[in-house]
Phi, psi and omega in degrees: 000138182300139181266148178276113186294353176285348185223076187273097176269182188296324178293319181299310182301316173305312181299317179297317184290322175300323179296316177295323181291316177301319175307315182292317178300312185292318184293311180305300180312303185298323179293326176284322177300307190257347179080024180253164175292138181305334191296323180297342174263316181303310187296314177297317186289323175294331181294312189285332179296309183291323184298323182296331186267023174060023168289135185305129178319316186303320183275320189294323184294319173293320181295309188302312183296309184291318175301318179297316178305318182291328174290339182287336183303297181297326181297314185290325178302308182300313183290326179297321182295318182290322181286320184294333180283339179265000178066036183249007171266117178278102183289333178292317179291326179299313182284338175279318184265328188310308174298322178292328179292313175300312171301317177301323185280334177292312173301312179306311179302313178290339172292346176296341172292333183241341184276135185282158176295333179291321183289321174301320181285331180292318183297308177301319183299305187296320183290316173310318182290323180297313181299318182291325174296321182295319187283331182279342175295136186288337176230155179285128169300117185250120182262330184202159179283349181201169173290151181306144181295316183298131178285329179287323175295324173295325183286325175295311177309303176312309186299317173298317171309313183297308180302302188297315185295319176303308186293336183267340185079031183238158177279193190284339184286331185302319183254329189276324179301302175308325172299311185287322172302326182285351174248024170067024185286136171314132189298319181287329173292325179291313184289324179288325174286332184285335176299318182294319182295335171305317178293318171296337171273319184292313184303303180288344181282321178291322178298320184290324182283334174294304184304315189297332190255003186293332179255014181275127176263157182084013177280159174300152175306138178092007187275135162254102191064236183259007184266122168284101188291319178301311181303311189290325179294329177272311186296318190294310184288325178296321182290328180291319181296322188269344178305317181296328181294314173305315179296326175294313178299331183297325174289343186262341187238165188284109183304313187295320175292318182303311179299324176292319177296317177291327174305326184281321178299310177303315183290323180287329176296322184292314180305308179309317182294321183293331188262353186284000000 
């Protein structure tokens, strides 16, 4: 039976902690297994965990997105350093896209003040289905042999990625990697640069969601704005620890079939978010 968040006793907190840990495990394994940002998994799973505790869907949506962004910060730093050592962070692209991604994420976080939980789920659902379709396709969609020449077109693309990623609670890879791949950008550099963009999305996005939720009543204990600090503190290290397990499994299993299975999972989750 769903629990009332207004009466958080010891047992309730213990169950909630377990739910957060499981969220981190699932997010970490799938992130390592499929090479997707943990946020695309953490947001819907965290939403259902919060919803189970009878937290209003309006608050649960914002809490899931904001807390996911908070967990992305340490993960992005670690991932960015790893990719930088391998020379796969494209500094020229980062200088071109980075400021627009940051501003877009700041706008997305600020929009949390006026965007309803229903609209957040709509955004996640629609974009989630599009990402699922992209993952299920046998070949990468190619639009051009190179990025647009115009700096302003590049900045516009980066700004849109920043806004949508912030509102969805996801890092840079979920949207920027397929976008860069569509312009024939080298795959390893796309993934490496996206890890840095994840940090540029998460920091302003978290700031926006904290501001948006400062005066909101009925949030779980330990919330800073819409960011659940206890949940972030549990999910982030657990996800970090379980990501290598997913990476290990990726070498032992068929990657193409795994992506199709995850695409189906993501599509069903997105549809469920749309109909909730």
